[in-house]
py3Dmol code that shows the C-alpha trace and the ligand (Angstrom):
import py3Dmol

protein = """\
ATOM      1  CA  MET A   1     -16.093  21.485  10.942  1.00  0.00           C
ATOM      2  CA  GLY A   2     -14.678  19.398   8.101  1.00  0.00           C
ATOM      3  CA  PHE A   3     -12.390  20.179   5.302  1.00  0.00           C
ATOM      4  CA  GLY A   4     -15.249  21.027   2.827  1.00  0.00           C
ATOM      5  CA  GLY A   5     -14.531  24.699   2.669  1.00  0.00           C
ATOM      6  CA  ALA A   6     -11.782  25.444   0.264  1.00  0.00           C
ATOM      7  CA  ALA A   7     -10.557  28.433   2.474  1.00  0.00           C
ATOM      8  CA  GLN A   8      -9.545  25.833   5.261  1.00  0.00           C
ATOM      9  CA  ARG A   9      -7.554  23.766   3.028  1.00  0.00           C
ATOM     10  CA  PRO A  10      -3.689  24.446   3.069  1.00  0.00           C
ATOM     11  CA  ARG A  11      -2.596  25.136  -0.525  1.00  0.00           C
ATOM     12  CA  GLY A  12      -0.010  22.808  -2.014  1.00  0.00           C
ATOM     13  CA  GLU A  13       3.219  22.772   0.083  1.00  0.00           C
ATOM     14  CA  ALA A  14       2.521  26.178   1.700  1.00  0.00           C
ATOM     15  CA  HIS A  15       1.169  24.919   4.956  1.00  0.00           C
ATOM     16  CA  GLY A  16       3.307  27.404   7.001  1.00  0.00           C
ATOM     17  CA  ASP A  17       1.167  30.453   8.226  1.00  0.00           C
ATOM     18  CA  GLY A  18       3.704  33.080   7.127  1.00  0.00           C
ATOM     19  CA  ASN A  19       4.985  33.468  10.616  1.00  0.00           C
ATOM     20  CA  GLY A  20       7.898  31.030  10.244  1.00  0.00           C
ATOM     21  CA  ARG A  21       5.883  28.082  11.463  1.00  0.00           C
ATOM     22  CA  GLY A  22       7.023  24.888   9.803  1.00  0.00           C
ATOM     23  CA  ALA A  23      10.134  26.642   8.448  1.00  0.00           C
ATOM     24  CA  HIS A  24      12.982  24.361   8.396  1.00  0.00           C
ATOM     25  CA  PRO A  25      16.376  25.871   9.134  1.00  0.00           C
ATOM     26  CA  GLY A  26      17.251  24.760   5.635  1.00  0.00           C
ATOM     27  CA  GLY A  27      14.309  26.833   4.322  1.00  0.00           C
ATOM     28  CA  ALA A  28      12.069  24.214   3.198  1.00  0.00           C
ATOM     29  CA  MET A  29       8.542  23.823   4.904  1.00  0.00           C
ATOM     30  CA  SER A  30       8.673  20.782   7.116  1.00  0.00           C
ATOM     31  CA  ARG A  31       5.853  18.431   7.753  1.00  0.00           C
ATOM     32  CA  PHE A  32       4.773  17.016  11.244  1.00  0.00           C
ATOM     33  CA  GLY A  33       3.349  13.494  11.355  1.00  0.00           C
ATOM     34  CA  VAL A  34       2.215  11.615  14.201  1.00  0.00           C
ATOM     35  CA  ASP A  35       1.176   7.931  14.547  1.00  0.00           C
ATOM     36  CA  LEU A  36      -1.140   7.561  17.538  1.00  0.00           C
ATOM     37  CA  GLY A  37      -1.145   3.863  18.284  1.00  0.00           C
ATOM     38  CA  GLY A  38      -2.581   1.716  21.044  1.00  0.00           C
ATOM     39  CA  THR A  39       0.697   1.376  23.063  1.00  0.00           C
ATOM     40  CA  LYS A  40       3.005   4.110  21.625  1.00  0.00           C
ATOM     41  CA  ILE A  41       2.746   7.518  20.060  1.00  0.00           C
ATOM     42  CA  GLU A  42       5.431   8.023  17.348  1.00  0.00           C
ATOM     43  CA  GLY A  43       6.133  11.612  15.832  1.00  0.00           C
ATOM     44  CA  ALA A  44       8.462  12.633  12.935  1.00  0.00           C
ATOM     45  CA  VAL A  45       9.352  15.958  11.437  1.00  0.00           C
ATOM     46  CA  VAL A  46       9.826  15.329   7.634  1.00  0.00           C
ATOM     47  CA  ASP A  47      11.396  17.525   5.162  1.00  0.00           C
ATOM     48  CA  PRO A  48       9.264  17.276   2.019  1.00  0.00           C
ATOM     49  CA  ALA A  49      12.280  17.072  -0.341  1.00  0.00           C
ATOM     50  CA  ARG A  50      13.060  13.832   1.415  1.00  0.00           C
ATOM     51  CA  PRO A  51       9.601  12.334   2.481  1.00  0.00           C
ATOM     52  CA  ASP A  52      10.841   8.738   3.241  1.00  0.00           C
ATOM     53  CA  SER A  53      13.174   9.894   5.950  1.00  0.00           C
ATOM     54  CA  ALA A  54      12.754  11.857   9.150  1.00  0.00           C
ATOM     55  CA  VAL A  55      14.790  15.007  10.346  1.00  0.00           C
ATOM     56  CA  CYS A  56      13.832  13.921  13.708  1.00  0.00           C
ATOM     57  CA  ARG A  57      11.655  11.070  15.147  1.00  0.00           C
ATOM     58  CA  LEU A  58      10.511  10.508  18.794  1.00  0.00           C
ATOM     59  CA  ARG A  59       8.137   8.266  20.735  1.00  0.00           C
ATOM     60  CA  LEU A  60       6.097   8.290  23.930  1.00  0.00           C
ATOM     61  CA  PRO A  61       3.960   5.692  25.602  1.00  0.00           C
ATOM     62  CA  THR A  62       0.270   6.109  24.868  1.00  0.00           C
ATOM     63  CA  ASP A  63      -0.827   4.956  28.352  1.00  0.00           C
ATOM     64  CA  SER A  64      -4.444   4.713  27.171  1.00  0.00           C
ATOM     65  CA  ALA A  65      -5.392   3.005  30.408  1.00  0.00           C
ATOM     66  CA  ARG A  66      -4.979   6.445  31.891  1.00  0.00           C
ATOM     67  CA  GLY A  67      -7.893   7.796  29.745  1.00  0.00           C
ATOM     68  CA  TYR A  68      -8.932   9.922  26.759  1.00  0.00           C
ATOM     69  CA  SER A  69      -7.524  13.339  28.120  1.00  0.00           C
ATOM     70  CA  HIS A  70      -4.307  11.739  29.042  1.00  0.00           C
ATOM     71  CA  VAL A  71      -3.874  10.282  25.496  1.00  0.00           C
ATOM     72  CA  ILE A  72      -4.480  13.823  23.915  1.00  0.00           C
ATOM     73  CA  SER A  73      -1.907  15.508  26.313  1.00  0.00           C
ATOM     74  CA  GLN A  74       0.624  12.821  25.374  1.00  0.00           C
ATOM     75  CA  VAL A  75       0.215  13.843  21.781  1.00  0.00           C
ATOM     76  CA  ALA A  76       0.719  17.491  22.747  1.00  0.00           C
ATOM     77  CA  ARG A  77       3.766  16.577  24.852  1.00  0.00           C
ATOM     78  CA  LEU A  78       5.258  14.754  21.802  1.00  0.00           C
ATOM     79  CA  VAL A  79       4.822  17.572  19.421  1.00  0.00           C
ATOM     80  CA  GLY A  80       6.365  20.051  21.851  1.00  0.00           C
ATOM     81  CA  MET A  81       9.438  17.560  22.143  1.00  0.00           C
ATOM     82  CA  LEU A  82       9.707  17.389  18.369  1.00  0.00           C
ATOM     83  CA  GLU A  83       9.897  21.115  18.116  1.00  0.00           C
ATOM     84  CA  ARG A  84      12.656  21.491  20.600  1.00  0.00           C
ATOM     85  CA  GLU A  85      14.654  18.495  19.276  1.00  0.00           C
ATOM     86  CA  SER A  86      14.435  19.546  15.560  1.00  0.00           C
ATOM     87  CA  GLY A  87      14.395  23.415  16.099  1.00  0.00           C
ATOM     88  CA  VAL A  88      11.485  23.559  13.850  1.00  0.00           C
ATOM     89  CA  LYS A  89       8.273  25.228  14.865  1.00  0.00           C
ATOM     90  CA  ARG A  90       5.059  23.178  14.282  1.00  0.00           C
ATOM     91  CA  PRO A  91       3.406  24.073  11.177  1.00  0.00           C
ATOM     92  CA  ALA A  92      -0.216  25.230  10.779  1.00  0.00           C
ATOM     93  CA  TRP A  93      -1.375  21.640   9.933  1.00  0.00           C
ATOM     94  CA  ILE A  94      -0.243  18.426  11.649  1.00  0.00           C
ATOM     95  CA  GLY A  95      -1.050  15.031  10.200  1.00  0.00           C
ATOM     96  CA  ILE A  96      -2.060  12.213  12.574  1.00  0.00           C
ATOM     97  CA  GLY A  97      -2.861   8.630  11.917  1.00  0.00           C
ATOM     98  CA  THR A  98      -4.815   6.549  14.332  1.00  0.00           C
ATOM     99  CA  PRO A  99      -6.843   3.382  14.420  1.00  0.00           C
ATOM    100  CA  GLY A 100     -10.292   3.954  13.431  1.00  0.00           C
ATOM    101  CA  VAL A 101     -11.801   6.615  11.319  1.00  0.00           C
ATOM    102  CA  ILE A 102     -13.836   9.719  11.799  1.00  0.00           C
ATOM    103  CA  ASP A 103     -17.369   8.953  10.946  1.00  0.00           C
ATOM    104  CA  PRO A 104     -18.138  11.377   7.960  1.00  0.00           C
ATOM    105  CA  ALA A 105     -21.678  11.786   9.181  1.00  0.00           C
ATOM    106  CA  SER A 106     -21.191  12.612  12.793  1.00  0.00           C
ATOM    107  CA  GLY A 107     -17.733  13.856  13.196  1.00  0.00           C
ATOM    108  CA  VAL A 108     -16.717  11.247  16.021  1.00  0.00           C
ATOM    109  CA  LEU A 109     -14.085   8.731  15.819  1.00  0.00           C
ATOM    110  CA  LYS A 110     -15.474   5.107  15.353  1.00  0.00           C
ATOM    111  CA  ASN A 111     -13.982   1.618  14.841  1.00  0.00           C
ATOM    112  CA  SER A 112     -10.892   2.257  16.905  1.00  0.00           C
ATOM    113  CA  ASN A 113      -9.457  -0.733  18.936  1.00  0.00           C
ATOM    114  CA  SER A 114      -8.178   2.046  21.321  1.00  0.00           C
ATOM    115  CA  THR A 115     -11.630   2.126  22.484  1.00  0.00           C
ATOM    116  CA  CYS A 116     -11.169   5.274  24.701  1.00  0.00           C
ATOM    117  CA  LEU A 117     -11.046   7.300  21.414  1.00  0.00           C
ATOM    118  CA  ASN A 118     -14.346   6.014  20.147  1.00  0.00           C
ATOM    119  CA  GLY A 119     -17.288   8.430  20.195  1.00  0.00           C
ATOM    120  CA  ARG A 120     -14.876  11.501  20.742  1.00  0.00           C
ATOM    121  CA  ARG A 121     -14.286  14.475  18.751  1.00  0.00           C
ATOM    122  CA  VAL A 122     -10.641  13.584  18.453  1.00  0.00           C
ATOM    123  CA  ARG A 123      -9.750  15.791  15.570  1.00  0.00           C
ATOM    124  CA  GLU A 124     -11.216  18.903  17.312  1.00  0.00           C
ATOM    125  CA  ASP A 125      -9.703  18.078  20.786  1.00  0.00           C
ATOM    126  CA  LEU A 126      -6.183  17.373  19.182  1.00  0.00           C
ATOM    127  CA  ALA A 127      -6.431  20.899  17.221  1.00  0.00           C
ATOM    128  CA  ALA A 128      -7.192  22.517  20.486  1.00  0.00           C
ATOM    129  CA  ALA A 129      -4.415  20.779  22.338  1.00  0.00           C
ATOM    130  CA  LEU A 130      -1.973  21.391  19.675  1.00  0.00           C
ATOM    131  CA  GLY A 131      -2.868  24.889  18.635  1.00  0.00           C
ATOM    132  CA  ALA A 132      -2.878  23.667  14.932  1.00  0.00           C
ATOM    133  CA  GLU A 133      -5.155  22.437  12.479  1.00  0.00           C
ATOM    134  CA  VAL A 134      -5.193  18.690  12.312  1.00  0.00           C
ATOM    135  CA  ARG A 135      -5.695  16.286   9.531  1.00  0.00           C
ATOM    136  CA  LEU A 136      -6.662  12.905  10.946  1.00  0.00           C
ATOM    137  CA  ALA A 137      -6.674   9.601   9.062  1.00  0.00           C
ATOM    138  CA  ASN A 138      -6.787   5.793   9.645  1.00  0.00           C
ATOM    139  CA  ASP A 139      -3.344   4.505  10.647  1.00  0.00           C
ATOM    140  CA  ALA A 140      -3.602   1.756   8.046  1.00  0.00           C
ATOM    141  CA  ASN A 141      -4.301   4.224   5.223  1.00  0.00           C
ATOM    142  CA  CYS A 142      -1.399   6.288   6.274  1.00  0.00           C
ATOM    143  CA  PHE A 143       0.675   3.092   6.234  1.00  0.00           C
ATOM    144  CA  ALA A 144      -0.716   2.216   2.825  1.00  0.00           C
ATOM    145  CA  LEU A 145      -0.174   5.696   1.350  1.00  0.00           C
ATOM    146  CA  ALA A 146       3.524   5.964   2.413  1.00  0.00           C
ATOM    147  CA  GLU A 147       4.182   2.357   1.109  1.00  0.00           C
ATOM    148  CA  ALA A 148       2.503   3.024  -2.021  1.00  0.00           C
ATOM    149  CA  ARG A 149       4.123   6.354  -2.658  1.00  0.00           C
ATOM    150  CA  PHE A 150       7.730   5.529  -1.940  1.00  0.00           C
ATOM    151  CA  GLY A 151       7.894   2.175  -0.264  1.00  0.00           C
ATOM    152  CA  ALA A 152       7.441  -1.370  -1.382  1.00  0.00           C
ATOM    153  CA  GLY A 153       4.461  -0.644  -3.552  1.00  0.00           C
ATOM    154  CA  ARG A 154       5.988   2.492  -5.483  1.00  0.00           C
ATOM    155  CA  ARG A 155       5.358   2.336  -9.245  1.00  0.00           C
ATOM    156  CA  ARG A 156       2.324  -0.087  -8.835  1.00  0.00           C
ATOM    157  CA  ARG A 157      -1.140   1.267  -9.696  1.00  0.00           C
ATOM    158  CA  VAL A 158      -3.359  -0.569  -6.959  1.00  0.00           C
ATOM    159  CA  VAL A 159      -1.729  -1.193  -3.722  1.00  0.00           C
ATOM    160  CA  ILE A 160      -3.340  -2.592  -0.798  1.00  0.00           C
ATOM    161  CA  GLY A 161      -1.490  -1.974   2.490  1.00  0.00           C
ATOM    162  CA  LEU A 162      -2.255  -4.459   5.321  1.00  0.00           C
ATOM    163  CA  ILE A 163      -1.371  -3.947   9.055  1.00  0.00           C
ATOM    164  CA  LEU A 164      -1.411  -7.477  10.281  1.00  0.00           C
ATOM    165  CA  GLY A 165      -0.476  -7.564  14.118  1.00  0.00           C
ATOM    166  CA  THR A 166      -2.444  -6.918  17.200  1.00  0.00           C
ATOM    167  CA  GLY A 167      -5.329  -6.167  14.743  1.00  0.00           C
ATOM    168  CA  CYS A 168      -5.993  -6.580  11.077  1.00  0.00           C
ATOM    169  CA  GLY A 169      -6.297  -3.061   9.276  1.00  0.00           C
ATOM    170  CA  GLY A 170      -5.964  -2.233   5.839  1.00  0.00           C
ATOM    171  CA  GLY A 171      -5.914   0.629   3.291  1.00  0.00           C
ATOM    172  CA  VAL A 172      -6.442   0.824  -0.455  1.00  0.00           C
ATOM    173  CA  VAL A 173      -4.265   3.324  -2.605  1.00  0.00           C
ATOM    174  CA  VAL A 174      -5.155   3.705  -6.411  1.00  0.00           C
ATOM    175  CA  ASP A 175      -2.780   5.760  -8.580  1.00  0.00           C
ATOM    176  CA  GLY A 176      -1.083   7.350  -5.382  1.00  0.00           C
ATOM    177  CA  ARG A 177      -4.179   8.235  -3.593  1.00  0.00           C
ATOM    178  CA  VAL A 178      -6.113   6.634  -0.703  1.00  0.00           C
ATOM    179  CA  LEU A 179      -9.557   5.254  -1.464  1.00  0.00           C
ATOM    180  CA  ASP A 180     -11.526   6.218   1.691  1.00  0.00           C
ATOM    181  CA  GLY A 181     -15.141   5.269   0.740  1.00  0.00           C
ATOM    182  CA  LEU A 182     -18.477   6.557   1.522  1.00  0.00           C
ATOM    183  CA  HIS A 183     -18.505   5.376   5.288  1.00  0.00           C
ATOM    184  CA  GLY A 184     -14.564   5.776   5.668  1.00  0.00           C
ATOM    185  CA  ILE A 185     -14.272   1.987   5.751  1.00  0.00           C
ATOM    186  CA  ALA A 186     -12.529   1.092   2.354  1.00  0.00           C
ATOM    187  CA  GLY A 187      -9.821  -1.525   2.982  1.00  0.00           C
ATOM    188  CA  GLU A 188     -11.278  -2.934   6.304  1.00  0.00           C
ATOM    189  CA  TRP A 189     -10.644  -6.549   5.406  1.00  0.00           C
ATOM    190  CA  GLY A 190     -10.157  -7.548   9.091  1.00  0.00           C
ATOM    191  CA  HIS A 191     -13.900  -7.496   9.870  1.00  0.00           C
ATOM    192  CA  ASN A 192     -14.825  -9.724   6.991  1.00  0.00           C
ATOM    193  CA  PRO A 193     -16.067 -13.014   8.057  1.00  0.00           C
ATOM    194  CA  ILE A 194     -14.084 -16.287   7.829  1.00  0.00           C
ATOM    195  CA  ARG A 195     -16.099 -19.239   7.062  1.00  0.00           C
ATOM    196  CA  GLY A 196     -16.739 -21.645   9.844  1.00  0.00           C
ATOM    197  CA  GLU A 197     -15.246 -19.240  12.544  1.00  0.00           C
ATOM    198  CA  ARG A 198     -17.447 -18.009  15.392  1.00  0.00           C
ATOM    199  CA  THR A 199     -14.969 -16.248  17.834  1.00  0.00           C
ATOM    200  CA  PRO A 200     -16.669 -13.051  19.150  1.00  0.00           C
ATOM    201  CA  CYS A 201     -14.915  -9.806  17.914  1.00  0.00           C
ATOM    202  CA  TYR A 202     -14.796  -6.428  19.732  1.00  0.00           C
ATOM    203  CA  CYS A 203     -16.796  -4.957  16.717  1.00  0.00           C
ATOM    204  CA  GLY A 204     -19.792  -7.090  17.926  1.00  0.00           C
ATOM    205  CA  ARG A 205     -19.760  -9.729  15.259  1.00  0.00           C
ATOM    206  CA  ARG A 206     -18.264 -13.073  15.237  1.00  0.00           C
ATOM    207  CA  GLY A 207     -15.622 -15.026  13.096  1.00  0.00           C
ATOM    208  CA  CYS A 208     -14.011 -11.734  11.836  1.00  0.00           C
ATOM    209  CA  VAL A 209     -10.493 -12.092  10.050  1.00  0.00           C
ATOM    210  CA  GLU A 210      -9.003 -10.326  13.167  1.00  0.00           C
ATOM    211  CA  THR A 211     -10.305 -12.932  15.564  1.00  0.00           C
ATOM    212  CA  VAL A 212      -8.488 -15.787  13.557  1.00  0.00           C
ATOM    213  CA  ILE A 213      -5.211 -14.463  12.217  1.00  0.00           C
ATOM    214  CA  SER A 214      -4.219 -11.399  14.356  1.00  0.00           C
ATOM    215  CA  GLY A 215      -1.076 -12.022  16.595  1.00  0.00           C
ATOM    216  CA  PRO A 216      -3.301 -12.437  19.817  1.00  0.00           C
ATOM    217  CA  ALA A 217      -5.627 -14.727  17.821  1.00  0.00           C
ATOM    218  CA  LEU A 218      -2.692 -17.228  16.633  1.00  0.00           C
ATOM    219  CA  GLU A 219      -1.249 -17.265  20.145  1.00  0.00           C
ATOM    220  CA  ARG A 220      -4.708 -18.069  21.633  1.00  0.00           C
ATOM    221  CA  PHE A 221      -4.970 -20.947  19.136  1.00  0.00           C
ATOM    222  CA  TYR A 222      -1.628 -22.347  20.139  1.00  0.00           C
ATOM    223  CA  ARG A 223      -2.564 -21.971  23.687  1.00  0.00           C
ATOM    224  CA  GLY A 224      -5.628 -23.908  23.080  1.00  0.00           C
ATOM    225  CA  LEU A 225      -3.553 -26.785  21.706  1.00  0.00           C
ATOM    226  CA  THR A 226      -0.741 -26.839  24.276  1.00  0.00           C
ATOM    227  CA  GLY A 227      -1.807 -24.907  27.315  1.00  0.00           C
ATOM    228  CA  ARG A 228       1.393 -22.824  26.869  1.00  0.00           C
ATOM    229  CA  ARG A 229       1.436 -19.050  26.733  1.00  0.00           C
ATOM    230  CA  LEU A 230       3.926 -18.036  23.930  1.00  0.00           C
ATOM    231  CA  ARG A 231       4.277 -14.967  21.721  1.00  0.00           C
ATOM    232  CA  LEU A 232       4.048 -15.523  17.997  1.00  0.00           C
ATOM    233  CA  PRO A 233       7.698 -15.097  17.086  1.00  0.00           C
ATOM    234  CA  GLU A 234       8.427 -17.933  19.766  1.00  0.00           C
ATOM    235  CA  ILE A 235       5.769 -20.005  18.121  1.00  0.00           C
ATOM    236  CA  ALA A 236       7.360 -19.585  14.645  1.00  0.00           C
ATOM    237  CA  GLY A 237      10.724 -20.509  16.153  1.00  0.00           C
ATOM    238  CA  ARG A 238       9.255 -23.662  17.594  1.00  0.00           C
ATOM    239  CA  ALA A 239       7.561 -24.547  14.306  1.00  0.00           C
ATOM    240  CA  ALA A 240      10.810 -24.452  12.498  1.00  0.00           C
ATOM    241  CA  GLY A 241      12.097 -26.861  15.274  1.00  0.00           C
ATOM    242  CA  GLY A 242       9.335 -29.394  14.501  1.00  0.00           C
ATOM    243  CA  ASP A 243       6.749 -28.596  17.444  1.00  0.00           C
ATOM    244  CA  GLY A 244       3.493 -29.893  15.889  1.00  0.00           C
ATOM    245  CA  ALA A 245       1.157 -27.453  17.575  1.00  0.00           C
ATOM    246  CA  ALA A 246       3.359 -24.684  16.404  1.00  0.00           C
ATOM    247  CA  ARG A 247       3.177 -25.863  12.859  1.00  0.00           C
ATOM    248  CA  ALA A 248      -0.434 -26.387  13.047  1.00  0.00           C
ATOM    249  CA  THR A 249      -0.844 -22.727  14.240  1.00  0.00           C
ATOM    250  CA  LEU A 250       1.224 -21.396  11.090  1.00  0.00           C
ATOM    251  CA  ARG A 251      -0.738 -23.725   8.744  1.00  0.00           C
ATOM    252  CA  ARG A 252      -3.954 -22.115  10.098  1.00  0.00           C
ATOM    253  CA  LEU A 253      -2.334 -18.736   9.465  1.00  0.00           C
ATOM    254  CA  ARG A 254      -1.492 -19.502   5.838  1.00  0.00           C
ATOM    255  CA  ALA A 255      -4.910 -21.208   5.040  1.00  0.00           C
ATOM    256  CA  LYS A 256      -6.974 -18.416   6.745  1.00  0.00           C
ATOM    257  CA  PHE A 257      -4.870 -15.611   5.341  1.00  0.00           C
ATOM    258  CA  GLY A 258      -5.276 -17.141   1.932  1.00  0.00           C
ATOM    259  CA  GLU A 259      -9.215 -17.243   2.295  1.00  0.00           C
ATOM    260  CA  ALA A 260      -9.157 -13.584   3.933  1.00  0.00           C
ATOM    261  CA  ILE A 261      -7.052 -11.844   1.309  1.00  0.00           C
ATOM    262  CA  ALA A 262      -8.576 -13.505  -1.747  1.00  0.00           C
ATOM    263  CA  ALA A 263     -11.844 -11.816  -0.896  1.00  0.00           C
ATOM    264  CA  VAL A 264     -10.042  -8.510  -1.172  1.00  0.00           C
ATOM    265  CA  ILE A 265      -8.277  -9.572  -4.542  1.00  0.00           C
ATOM    266  CA  ASN A 266     -11.508 -10.713  -6.004  1.00  0.00           C
ATOM    267  CA  ILE A 267     -12.836  -7.252  -5.443  1.00  0.00           C
ATOM    268  CA  LEU A 268      -9.828  -4.754  -5.970  1.00  0.00           C
ATOM    269  CA  ASP A 269      -7.380  -7.075  -8.190  1.00  0.00           C
ATOM    270  CA  PRO A 270      -4.390  -5.262  -6.772  1.00  0.00           C
ATOM    271  CA  ASP A 271      -0.959  -5.147  -8.248  1.00  0.00           C
ATOM    272  CA  ALA A 272       0.651  -5.488  -4.770  1.00  0.00           C
ATOM    273  CA  VAL A 273      -0.247  -6.229  -1.340  1.00  0.00           C
ATOM    274  CA  VAL A 274       2.229  -4.913   1.281  1.00  0.00           C
ATOM    275  CA  ILE A 275       2.035  -6.611   4.627  1.00  0.00           C
ATOM    276  CA  GLY A 276       3.048  -4.661   7.643  1.00  0.00           C
ATOM    277  CA  GLY A 277       2.595  -5.517  11.511  1.00  0.00           C
ATOM    278  CA  GLY A 278       4.180  -8.127  13.631  1.00  0.00           C
ATOM    279  CA  VAL A 279       2.471 -11.194  11.784  1.00  0.00           C
ATOM    280  CA  GLY A 280       3.583  -9.491   8.579  1.00  0.00           C
ATOM    281  CA  ASN A 281       7.263 -10.097   9.677  1.00  0.00           C
ATOM    282  CA  LEU A 282       6.688 -13.927   9.309  1.00  0.00           C
ATOM    283  CA  ASP A 283       8.503 -15.453   6.187  1.00  0.00           C
ATOM    284  CA  LEU A 284       5.792 -17.802   5.513  1.00  0.00           C
ATOM    285  CA  LEU A 285       3.261 -15.327   4.217  1.00  0.00           C
ATOM    286  CA  TYR A 286       5.828 -14.559   1.214  1.00  0.00           C
ATOM    287  CA  SER A 287       6.257 -18.258   0.305  1.00  0.00           C
ATOM    288  CA  GLY A 288       4.832 -20.230  -2.776  1.00  0.00           C
ATOM    289  CA  GLN A 289       2.582 -22.194  -0.311  1.00  0.00           C
ATOM    290  CA  THR A 290       0.959 -19.165   0.816  1.00  0.00           C
ATOM    291  CA  ARG A 291       0.424 -18.097  -2.729  1.00  0.00           C
ATOM    292  CA  GLU A 292      -1.295 -21.522  -3.329  1.00  0.00           C
ATOM    293  CA  ALA A 293      -3.494 -20.819  -0.336  1.00  0.00           C
ATOM    294  CA  VAL A 294      -4.550 -17.571  -1.772  1.00  0.00           C
ATOM    295  CA  LEU A 295      -5.157 -18.717  -5.297  1.00  0.00           C
ATOM    296  CA  LYS A 296      -7.489 -21.454  -4.030  1.00  0.00           C
ATOM    297  CA  HIS A 297     -10.019 -18.822  -3.332  1.00  0.00           C
ATOM    298  CA  VAL A 298      -9.156 -16.333  -6.251  1.00  0.00           C
ATOM    299  CA  PHE A 299     -11.473 -16.213  -9.265  1.00  0.00           C
ATOM    300  CA  ASN A 300      -8.636 -16.870 -11.614  1.00  0.00           C
ATOM    301  CA  THR A 301      -6.366 -19.697 -12.616  1.00  0.00           C
ATOM    302  CA  GLU A 302      -3.255 -17.768 -11.806  1.00  0.00           C
ATOM    303  CA  LEU A 303      -2.113 -15.108  -9.383  1.00  0.00           C
ATOM    304  CA  ARG A 304       0.315 -12.414 -10.190  1.00  0.00           C
ATOM    305  CA  THR A 305      -0.302 -10.113  -7.468  1.00  0.00           C
ATOM    306  CA  GLU A 306       2.954  -9.419  -5.516  1.00  0.00           C
ATOM    307  CA  PHE A 307       3.174  -9.993  -1.656  1.00  0.00           C
ATOM    308  CA  LEU A 308       5.568  -7.549  -0.444  1.00  0.00           C
ATOM    309  CA  ARG A 309       7.271  -6.667   2.848  1.00  0.00           C
ATOM    310  CA  PRO A 310       7.246  -3.069   3.859  1.00  0.00           C
ATOM    311  CA  THR A 311      10.346  -1.076   3.083  1.00  0.00           C
ATOM    312  CA  LEU A 312       9.875   1.869   5.350  1.00  0.00           C
ATOM    313  CA  GLY A 313       9.866  -0.430   8.558  1.00  0.00           C
ATOM    314  CA  ASP A 314       7.537   0.799  11.359  1.00  0.00           C
ATOM    315  CA  SER A 315       7.969   4.356  10.124  1.00  0.00           C
ATOM    316  CA  ALA A 316       5.493   4.086   7.302  1.00  0.00           C
ATOM    317  CA  GLY A 317       2.647   5.221   9.546  1.00  0.00           C
ATOM    318  CA  VAL A 318       4.337   8.169  10.677  1.00  0.00           C
ATOM    319  CA  PHE A 319       5.514   9.274   7.018  1.00  0.00           C
ATOM    320  CA  GLY A 320       1.959   8.656   5.786  1.00  0.00           C
ATOM    321  CA  ALA A 321       0.490  10.813   8.601  1.00  0.00           C
ATOM    322  CA  ALA A 322       3.138  13.633   7.595  1.00  0.00           C
ATOM    323  CA  MET A 323       1.981  13.303   3.922  1.00  0.00           C
ATOM    324  CA  LEU A 324      -1.551  14.041   4.920  1.00  0.00           C
ATOM    325  CA  THR A 325      -0.548  17.716   5.133  1.00  0.00           C
ATOM    326  CA  ALA A 326       1.156  17.770   1.792  1.00  0.00           C
ATOM    327  CA  SER A 327      -1.700  18.893  -0.247  1.00  0.00           C
ATOM    328  CA  SER A 328      -5.603  18.928   0.142  1.00  0.00           C
ATOM    329  CA  ARG A 329      -5.882  15.938  -2.381  1.00  0.00           C
ATOM    330  CA  SER A 330      -3.398  13.501  -0.901  1.00  0.00           C
ATOM    331  CA  GLY A 331      -4.932  12.731   2.404  1.00  0.00           C
ATOM    332  CA  ALA A 332      -6.487   9.645   3.632  1.00  0.00           C
ATOM    333  CA  ARG A 333     -10.046   9.534   5.216  1.00  0.00           C
ATOM    334  CA  GLN A 334     -10.196  13.160   5.842  1.00  0.00           C
ATOM    335  CA  GLU A 335     -13.538  14.852   6.574  1.00  0.00           C
ATOM    336  CA  GLY A 336     -14.892  16.651   3.506  1.00  0.00           C
ATOM    337  CA  SER A 337     -18.051  17.388   1.982  1.00  0.00           C
ATOM    338  CA  PRO A 338     -19.788  14.313   0.591  1.00  0.00           C
ATOM    339  CA  ARG A 339     -19.236  15.656  -2.913  1.00  0.00           C
ATOM    340  CA  ALA A 340     -15.573  15.998  -2.423  1.00  0.00           C
ATOM    341  CA  ARG A 341     -15.285  12.646  -1.062  1.00  0.00           C
ATOM    342  CA  ARG A 342     -16.995  10.837  -3.811  1.00  0.00           C
ATOM    343  CA  THR A 343     -15.182  12.678  -6.500  1.00  0.00           C
ATOM    344  CA  ARG A 344     -11.795  12.127  -5.023  1.00  0.00           C
TER     345      ARG A 344
END
"""
ligand_1 = """\
1
ZN
Zn -14.767 -7.604 13.918
"""
view = py3Dmol.view(width=600, height=400)
view.addModel(protein, "pdb")
view.setStyle({"model": 0}, {"cartoon": {"style": "trace"}})
view.addModel(ligand_1, "xyz")
view.setStyle({"model": 1}, {"stick": {}})
view.zoomTo()
view.show()
């Protein structure tokens, strides 16, 4: 069942159920947000008066190798821990961000690189395990929403939030609202093709952005040149020390990032691009040379788009997830009636 029925929507901030659920000791209704990632599950209790800081924040390993049921039970365990640690009872609605998206037509999760979640009715199964209604959204959309509302992208109209790390995700926020799209895939720049690239991707295509400039892809490129298995931060360190192969790896990142993000800029012409994820930590992405690499492929003679580091750290995802429960209009990639989605 989706969010189409008005009776199912929480109204405004009043997502408690009248029995003290979600009530903060201070009186305000708290929000619960969960970021269900491939390696860790992070949860936070957030006071709506201070949406960019957590009353309580906890983590558990996802252990996705132990299977789908285990992942669902880990989320339930974490929410129980949040209640005990914060002294706040879980609200009637809990916001959860995860890689992938609920297919609007079938109601099952798709496109997740945590592949054990694909094809499952994740929202319903989480709701049953948590004894609460669940708003589920793509993790990159949660990141983009939080950074656009009260992080690096605040006061800008059109903000692209990228997660550039193990994978390449992205979300689009316009006037403070996530653009989710007819198929739920708006902002998925990581599976656009890069010219001349042929590496197979888990999505079934070849030469996707993710197979070229994700952290593992860049590490693979360096290994191909040197035979050495190094993590990206070490490769960046070696580049600074003059290692030719490491410098070639970073040159490749700059050039291919330029081509990949220019395709997004040509369509959406954003005010700002906020770059999260491990690869997003690299200084070179914010340099003048990278701007030139982008401009080379942009349909304009100048580039005023800002490239910004996230200001909410690795908490943006969990804050964005908590925000999903703030009102019926602020969510990202929620299921809803087609009419509601298109008019949002
Ligand atoms: Zn792909």
